C-alpha positions as CSV (number, residue, x, y, z in Angstrom):
1,M,250.1,5.4,-79.4
2,T,252.7,5.5,-76.7
3,F,253.6,7.8,-74.0
4,F,256.3,8.9,-75.4
5,E,254.7,9.6,-79.1
6,A,252.1,11.6,-76.7
7,R,254.1,13.0,-74.6
8,K,254.6,16.4,-76.4
9,S,250.8,17.3,-75.8
10,V,250.9,15.5,-72.2
11,E,251.6,18.5,-69.4
12,F,253.2,17.7,-65.8
13,R,249.5,18.6,-64.3
14,H,248.6,15.6,-66.7
15,I,250.8,13.1,-65.1
16,E,250.2,14.5,-61.5
17,A,246.8,13.9,-61.5
18,F,247.4,10.9,-62.3
19,V,249.7,9.8,-60.1
20,S,247.9,11.0,-57.3
21,V,244.5,9.1,-58.2
22,A,246.5,6.4,-58.8
23,E,248.0,6.2,-55.1
24,R,244.7,7.5,-53.5
25,E,242.5,5.4,-55.6
26,S,240.2,8.1,-55.5
27,F,239.4,11.1,-57.8
28,T,237.9,12.9,-54.7
29,R,240.9,12.6,-52.7
30,A,243.6,12.9,-55.3
31,G,241.3,16.2,-55.7
32,D,242.1,17.2,-52.4
33,Q,246.1,16.3,-52.3
34,L,246.0,18.7,-55.7
35,H,243.6,21.3,-54.5
36,L,241.4,21.0,-57.4
37,S,237.8,19.7,-57.5
38,Q,237.1,16.0,-58.5
39,S,236.0,17.2,-62.0
40,A,238.7,19.0,-62.7
41,V,241.0,16.0,-61.4
42,S,238.6,13.4,-64.1
43,Q,238.9,15.9,-67.2
44,L,242.6,15.8,-66.7
45,I,242.8,11.9,-66.7
46,R,240.5,11.7,-69.4
47,R,242.4,13.8,-71.7
48,L,245.1,12.1,-70.4
49,E,243.7,8.7,-71.6
50,E,242.3,10.3,-75.0
51,E,246.0,11.3,-75.7
52,L,247.2,8.0,-74.8
53,G,244.2,6.1,-76.4
54,E,244.2,3.5,-73.5
55,P,241.8,3.4,-70.4
56,L,244.5,4.0,-67.2
57,F,241.6,3.4,-64.8
58,V,238.9,1.3,-64.0
59,R,235.9,2.7,-63.2
60,A,233.5,1.0,-61.2
61,G,231.5,3.4,-58.6
62,R,233.9,5.2,-56.5
63,A,236.4,2.5,-57.0
64,V,239.2,3.0,-59.1
65,K,242.0,0.9,-59.9
66,L,244.9,1.1,-62.5
67,T,244.4,-0.7,-66.3
68,R,247.3,-2.8,-67.6
69,T,248.0,0.6,-69.4
70,G,247.8,2.2,-66.2
71,I,250.5,0.1,-64.5
72,E,252.9,0.0,-67.3
73,L,252.5,3.7,-67.1
């Protein structure tokens, strides 16, 4: 499913969380910036990934990097 096909279920807060994590390469720092807990940010990203059917980040411990799909988004 492409982003445009999924857009009816995707809310601004999902995109806001995605951009914040991508810019900061950290769920914790994104949460601080968005005034959300790390787990709330993680849940928003997980829902966005489920909606798109693709992972957007590679998670290795505390390190977070964009996948090819994440870069394209």
